N, C-alpha and C positions, 0 to 999 in steps of 0.2 A: 465877448464882444472884441477882445483882443485879436482873436483868429480871424474875425470879419475885417477889422482894419488892416491886418497883414495881407489878407487875400485882396482887399481894395488897393493896396499899394502895389501888389504884384501886377494887377490888371492895369494900373497907371504905367508901371514900366513897360508892360507889353505894348500898350498903346503907343508909348513913345518911341518903341522899337519898330513901329509899323506892322505889328503882328495882329492888330485888330482892324478889320475892314470898315468897321462903323465905330468911330471913338464916341459918337454921341450915345451909344448904348451903356456907356460906363455908369451913369447914375442909376439907370434901371437895373443893371446886374448888381450893383452894390446894394440897392434897396431890397432887392429880391432876396439875395443871400442874407442881408441883415435880418429881414423879416423871418425868414426860415429859422435862422439861429434863435431868434427871440421865441418863435412858437415852439421850438424844441425845448427851450429852457422852462417855458411855462408848463407845458405837459409834465416835465420832470418834478417841478415844484409842487403842482396841484395833486399829483398822484397820491402821496400819502395821506392828504386830506380826505380824499374819497374813501380811503380805505380805513379810516378811524374806527375802531371797534365799538359797536353799541351792544348794550345788553341783549342776550339772545333769550329764546323762550324757555330754555332750561333754567336760566337765572330767575325768571318770573314764577316759574312752576315751584322751584325750591323756596323762594321767598314766601309764596301763598302757603306752601306746607308748614313752614316755620311759624307764620303768623296764626294759622289755624291751630296748630298744636299749642301754641302758647295760650290762645284763648281757651281751648279745651281743658287744659291743665288748670288754669286758674279757676274756671267755673267749677271744675270737678272738686278742687281743693275746698272751695266755700261751700260746696254741697255737703261735703263730708262733715264740715263744722256744724251746719244746721242739723244734720242727722244726729250728731254726737249730743246736741243740746236738746234732743228729744223732739225735734220739728220734723216736718215732711217737705221734701224737695218738690215731689210730683203728687198730685192728687188724681182722683178718677176723672175720667171724661165727663161724667155726669156732674161732679162736684164743680168742675171748672166751667162747664156750660152754663151754670146758674147765672153767672154775671158775664162771661164772654160770648155765649151763644154756642149752639151745638155745632154749627159749621165751622166757626172759629176753632173750636176745640179739636174738631176732626182734622182739619187742615194742619193744626199744630202737630198732631201725631204724625202725620204724613212728613212734615218738615223735619221731625226729629231724625229721620232717616235719609230724607232727600238732600239736606243741606250738606252733611258730611259725604254722602255718596257723590254728589256733584263736584265737590272739592277734590275727592280721590281720582274721580275720572279725569279731571283737568291735570293733576299731577302725573298720572300713568300716561295721559296723552296718546290714546289710540288714534288711527288715522281719521276716524269719523269725527272725533272730537276736535282735532286740529282743523278740520274744515269749517268748524263753526265759529272759528275765531274772528274778530272784526278789528279794523285798524284803529289803533290809538298810538299817539306819540309815546315814546318811551318816558319822557319827563313825567307825563300825566300818570302813567301806570306807577311809576316810583312814588308820586304823591299819593296815590291810592294806598300804597303799602304805609307810608308815613301816617296817613289818617287812620288806618286800622291800628297801628301801634299806639297812637295817642288815644283812640277810643278804648283800647284795652287798658291803658293807664287810668282813664276815667272810671272804667268798670270796677277796677281794684278799690278805687276811693269810694265807689257806691257800695260795694260789698262790705268794706269796713264800716261804713255808717249803718247799714241795715243789720249787720250781724245776724242773730238768730231769726230775724223776722222775714228772711227772704224766702220766697217760694216760687218755683217756676209756674205754678197754677195760681189762678185767682182765688186765694183762699187766705183767711186770717186764723191764725192760731190763738190759744187761750193766752190772755195777758198781752195781746198785740197792742203796740203803741204807735202813735204817729211820730215818724222819725223826721226831725227838723235840723239835723246837724250835718255837717259836711256838705256835699253837693245839694242835699235836700233843704239847705237853708234858702236857697233862691230858686230852686227848680223842683217841681212836684214829681217828675218822672225822668231823673237823670240817667236810670239804667235804660230806658227806652232810647234816649239820646245816644248812650254809648254803643248800644246794639245797632241803631240806624247808622252811625258813623263807621262802625266795623263792617257792616254789610255793604255800604257804598264803597269803602275802601277795597274790599275783596272784589267787587265788581269791576272797578277800574283796574286793579292789578291783573285780574285774569284776562280781560278783553275778550271773554269767550262766553257765548250763549249758554253753554252747559252750566256755568256758574252763575250767570245773570238771571236766567228765568225763574229758577226756584227762590232766588232772593227778592225778585219783585213781588212774588207771592208772600214772602215773609214780610215785606214792607206793609202789604195791606192787612196781613194778620195782626202785626204788632200795633199798627195805628188804630184799628178798630177795637183793640182790647182796651185802650186808654179810657175810653168813656165807661166801659163796664167797671174797670178798676175804681175809678172815681165814685161811681154809684155805690160801689160796694163799701168804700170808705166812708161815704156820707151816711149810708144806712147804719154803720157801726158807731161813728163818731159825731154825727150831726153837725152843729154849728161850729164845734171845734175845727172840723176839716174844712168847712166853707170859709172860716177865717183864714186858715192856712192857704186855701186857694186864692184868696184876695191878695195875699203877700207874695205869691210866687207865680212864675211863669210855668206853662205846662212842659215844655221840652228845653227852652232856653231861658235864661234870666230876663225878666221884663224890665223895660225902663220905667222908673218911678214917674207916675203921672196921677197926681191927686189921691195917691194911696190905694189904686186899683191895679190889678194885674191884667196883662194881656194874656189871653187864653193860650 
């Protein structure tokens, strides 16, 4: 601005010396030059804001890989504990289909390969996978990563409460008991809650249909298993499990209302 004032004073001196044919042009020239100076300075000041770095796709791919590996390591660790206690983590498709249904069990077998394969494809990021991405704001994708981490923390609490009673198949081992401690004190299926949260978090984090589509199928598979699992528990424990159902919510803690539970 000081340079503009100096130039305006020079114009005034030139006008006084008779070097300007039209002295009334002075305000216009001063305003034009002042405006040019202000516009030039605004462009200089706003430039760095436009160039503020945002997380790139490599950041999101590496974050998804880290979250997925964390989930897999924790899951495998508790699976080893079950095996050491004499239990089984996976049963046969026929055994699982008794309560889950044959279609659900077959889809589950496919998902055992499809879910990690889709995550790996996203991390490797070949050109055809990159074309299947869809726009999501960076903050929402970061929230997806946070949701996955929180869900994995819940999964650890669930596994600690279940101990040797955990199985990836719908089956009960000898001496099975109704677990009512930890997250199970208020929720009947907190493991499904953790799996739903982690699945949603990975979908938001990736913002890519390669990751999203198989996990939408997984959502259907998990939700349709809940009814079969409850029928299995009622068949084994009868009124004891029905009483437990009345005290707890299915996926989230229910609000107390006359001693009954929301499903």
